[in-house]
TORTOR-624792 format. One record per residue (C-alpha): residue number from 1; residue in one letter; x, y, z. Coordinates in steps of 0.001 Angstrom, whole numbers, padded with zeros to 6 digits. Layout:
REM residues N
<NUM, 'A', <X, Y, Z>>;
...
REM end
This chain:
REM residues 191
<1, 'X', <003430, 001945, 013176>>;
<2, 'X', <002765, 005208, 014996>>;
<3, 'X', <001169, 008149, 013234>>;
<4, 'X', <000736, 011820, 014073>>;
<5, 'X', <-002824, 011585, 012737>>;
<6, 'X', <-005698, 010356, 014904>>;
<7, 'X', <-005715, 007068, 013014>>;
<8, 'X', <-003900, 003844, 013798>>;
<9, 'X', <-003470, 000646, 011806>>;
<10, 'X', <-005940, -002116, 012539>>;
<11, 'X', <-006756, -005368, 010755>>;
<12, 'X', <-009958, -005844, 008778>>;
<13, 'X', <-012686, -006848, 011210>>;
<14, 'X', <-013347, -010147, 009405>>;
<15, 'X', <-009738, -011305, 009405>>;
<16, 'X', <-008143, -013493, 012015>>;
<17, 'X', <-004594, -012339, 011368>>;
<18, 'X', <-003127, -009270, 009692>>;
<19, 'X', <-002961, -009779, 005932>>;
<20, 'X', <000429, -010213, 004284>>;
<21, 'X', <001776, -006970, 002932>>;
<22, 'X', <003613, -008345, -000097>>;
<23, 'X', <003484, -011411, -002267>>;
<24, 'X', <006748, -012538, -000662>>;
<25, 'X', <004966, -012593, 002762>>;
<26, 'X', <002042, -014626, 001412>>;
<27, 'X', <002005, -018351, 002102>>;
<28, 'X', <003485, -020394, -000687>>;
<29, 'X', <001977, -023527, -002082>>;
<30, 'X', <003903, -026740, -001440>>;
<31, 'X', <006198, -027864, -004222>>;
<32, 'X', <004880, -030918, -006013>>;
<33, 'X', <006664, -034158, -005201>>;
<34, 'X', <005982, -037448, -006865>>;
<35, 'X', <007830, -040660, -006181>>;
<36, 'X', <007024, -044268, -006699>>;
<37, 'X', <006865, -046427, -003615>>;
<38, 'X', <008676, -049781, -003538>>;
<39, 'X', <006642, -052511, -005161>>;
<40, 'X', <006987, -056097, -004005>>;
<41, 'X', <005919, -059076, -006040>>;
<42, 'X', <006007, -062778, -005271>>;
<43, 'X', <008824, -063375, -007744>>;
<44, 'X', <011043, -060390, -006992>>;
<45, 'X', <011305, -057088, -005202>>;
<46, 'X', <011585, -054019, -007381>>;
<47, 'X', <012093, -050427, -006316>>;
<48, 'X', <011441, -047436, -008529>>;
<49, 'X', <012371, -043990, -007231>>;
<50, 'X', <011931, -041730, -010222>>;
<51, 'X', <010155, -038386, -010280>>;
<52, 'X', <007188, -038141, -012594>>;
<53, 'X', <007230, -035311, -015108>>;
<54, 'X', <005564, -032151, -013788>>;
<55, 'X', <001898, -031747, -014669>>;
<56, 'X', <000727, -028651, -016567>>;
<57, 'X', <-001162, -027525, -013433>>;
<58, 'X', <001951, -027728, -011253>>;
<59, 'X', <003957, -025821, -013877>>;
<60, 'X', <001341, -023058, -013904>>;
<61, 'X', <001254, -022969, -010087>>;
<62, 'X', <005046, -022828, -009850>>;
<63, 'X', <005217, -020113, -012496>>;
<64, 'X', <002538, -018075, -010736>>;
<65, 'X', <004304, -018409, -007378>>;
<66, 'X', <007586, -017327, -008961>>;
<67, 'X', <005915, -014332, -010651>>;
<68, 'X', <004195, -013245, -007416>>;
<69, 'X', <007436, -013618, -005460>>;
<70, 'X', <009177, -011310, -007929>>;
<71, 'X', <006747, -008408, -007362>>;
<72, 'X', <008407, -005518, -005585>>;
<73, 'X', <005562, -003222, -004526>>;
<74, 'X', <006158, 000254, -003149>>;
<75, 'X', <003312, -000113, -000654>>;
<76, 'X', <000778, -002418, 000900>>;
<77, 'X', <-002425, -003653, -000746>>;
<78, 'X', <-004612, -002265, 002060>>;
<79, 'X', <-004441, 000547, 004606>>;
<80, 'X', <-006526, 001205, 007723>>;
<81, 'X', <-006822, 004185, 010066>>;
<82, 'X', <-009242, 004780, 012906>>;
<83, 'X', <-010731, 008225, 013428>>;
<84, 'X', <-010817, 009583, 016962>>;
<85, 'X', <-014315, 010657, 018074>>;
<86, 'X', <-012912, 013996, 019232>>;
<87, 'X', <-011544, 014802, 015759>>;
<88, 'X', <-014793, 014134, 013867>>;
<89, 'X', <-016804, 017163, 012775>>;
<90, 'X', <-020600, 016958, 012834>>;
<91, 'X', <-022460, 015655, 009773>>;
<92, 'X', <-025721, 017140, 008554>>;
<93, 'X', <-028350, 014476, 007788>>;
<94, 'X', <-031393, 015698, 005849>>;
<95, 'X', <-034649, 015386, 007821>>;
<96, 'X', <-032649, 014639, 010988>>;
<97, 'X', <-030300, 017582, 011555>>;
<98, 'X', <-026739, 018012, 012684>>;
<99, 'X', <-025267, 014746, 014004>>;
<100, 'X', <-022404, 015032, 016453>>;
<101, 'X', <-020127, 012405, 017908>>;
<102, 'X', <-020105, 010383, 020059>>;
<103, 'X', <-023507, 009340, 018760>>;
<104, 'X', <-026296, 009439, 021348>>;
<105, 'X', <-029049, 006763, 021487>>;
<106, 'X', <-031796, 009271, 020647>>;
<107, 'X', <-029873, 010405, 017545>>;
<108, 'X', <-029252, 006782, 016552>>;
<109, 'X', <-033029, 006171, 016652>>;
<110, 'X', <-033654, 009299, 014518>>;
<111, 'X', <-031057, 008162, 011944>>;
<112, 'X', <-032506, 004640, 011763>>;
<113, 'X', <-035975, 006100, 011124>>;
<114, 'X', <-034580, 007724, 007945>>;
<115, 'X', <-032385, 004748, 006989>>;
<116, 'X', <-033124, 001485, 005218>>;
<117, 'X', <-031894, -002032, 005912>>;
<118, 'X', <-028506, -002444, 004203>>;
<119, 'X', <-028390, -005153, 001534>>;
<120, 'X', <-025475, -007351, 000588>>;
<121, 'X', <-024427, -008603, -002817>>;
<122, 'X', <-023906, -012167, -003965>>;
<123, 'X', <-022771, -012447, -007552>>;
<124, 'X', <-024933, -010114, -009633>>;
<125, 'X', <-027797, -010143, -007128>>;
<126, 'X', <-028548, -008003, -004082>>;
<127, 'X', <-030343, -009343, -001013>>;
<128, 'X', <-031638, -008049, 002298>>;
<129, 'X', <-031198, -010745, 004920>>;
<130, 'X', <-030686, -009627, 008512>>;
<131, 'X', <-029173, -013009, 009425>>;
<132, 'X', <-026284, -012145, 007058>>;
<133, 'X', <-026169, -008352, 007337>>;
<134, 'X', <-028069, -006596, 010095>>;
<135, 'X', <-027106, -003002, 009407>>;
<136, 'X', <-028839, 000260, 008481>>;
<137, 'X', <-027691, 002626, 005729>>;
<138, 'X', <-028189, 006206, 004610>>;
<139, 'X', <-027297, 007202, 001037>>;
<140, 'X', <-024835, 009991, 000262>>;
<141, 'X', <-027729, 012192, -000978>>;
<142, 'X', <-029063, 012206, 002604>>;
<143, 'X', <-025756, 013498, 004012>>;
<144, 'X', <-023818, 016758, 003882>>;
<145, 'X', <-020278, 017058, 005144>>;
<146, 'X', <-019384, 020618, 006022>>;
<147, 'X', <-016219, 022332, 004778>>;
<148, 'X', <-014520, 021429, 008072>>;
<149, 'X', <-014269, 017847, 006743>>;
<150, 'X', <-012101, 018823, 003735>>;
<151, 'X', <-008707, 018908, 005552>>;
<152, 'X', <-009340, 015547, 007267>>;
<153, 'X', <-010424, 013889, 004013>>;
<154, 'X', <-007484, 015391, 002123>>;
<155, 'X', <-005089, 014141, 004819>>;
<156, 'X', <-006649, 010664, 004748>>;
<157, 'X', <-006364, 010468, 000942>>;
<158, 'X', <-002678, 011464, 001047>>;
<159, 'X', <-002001, 008922, 003803>>;
<160, 'X', <-003776, 006134, 001871>>;
<161, 'X', <-001826, 006965, -001293>>;
<162, 'X', <001441, 006817, 000660>>;
<163, 'X', <000547, 003498, 002337>>;
<164, 'X', <-000466, 001904, -000984>>;
<165, 'X', <002570, 003230, -002855>>;
<166, 'X', <000429, 005347, -005189>>;
<167, 'X', <002100, 008455, -006606>>;
<168, 'X', <-000998, 009848, -008376>>;
<169, 'X', <-003555, 011892, -006422>>;
<170, 'X', <-006192, 009882, -004554>>;
<171, 'X', <-009675, 011283, -004009>>;
<172, 'X', <-012585, 010189, -001829>>;
<173, 'X', <-016303, 010284, -002555>>;
<174, 'X', <-019026, 010026, 000057>>;
<175, 'X', <-020921, 006784, -000565>>;
<176, 'X', <-023054, 005824, 002447>>;
<177, 'X', <-023332, 006045, 006194>>;
<178, 'X', <-023712, 002676, 007893>>;
<179, 'X', <-025341, 002425, 011299>>;
<180, 'X', <-024478, -000623, 013376>>;
<181, 'X', <-026644, -001000, 016461>>;
<182, 'X', <-025429, -003028, 019409>>;
<183, 'X', <-025420, -006664, 018283>>;
<184, 'X', <-025534, -005710, 014582>>;
<185, 'X', <-023551, -007854, 012207>>;
<186, 'X', <-022215, -008419, 008729>>;
<187, 'X', <-021174, -012053, 008459>>;
<188, 'X', <-018035, -012902, 006559>>;
<189, 'X', <-018972, -013981, 003059>>;
<190, 'X', <-017532, -014452, -000399>>;
<191, 'X', <-018826, -012354, -003272>>;
REM end
């Protein structure tokens, strides 16, 4: 889908294929099928071909599939846009200065000096393990977006609301800046 904005749709970097956009597009579970195979005995040959009564689990699964198939959503469950480097205003990072884009190697080094290794969560616990997540992070308190960011953020929020089928206003809050060096990673994992 083309857009006038500098963003374009792209799949999540951990996915192998674009996610389904509605429950109807999601893969369905196979319908349960139970049949008795022919049984042979020394005295006679008997054949039974009767369906067993559905199990409670299969009834729940079938009901859930039917309920999900009946959902008629106004939008998708996820939306992605990429920002063009030429449309990004500089960001002020405390104790580093004004950071422009594209990011230069010397500025990357200065940012990493003020950053900390990014953790990842597993259940209720948080870990730092560079074999799972080798990324640096700066907290929102270390960053200042100038007023020139307001129109771009407002536009992105409106676009996200439209893509997700949300009619209420959507707002954005600065959370962190992640710095991925060449070869950095965040392995796919389940929380």
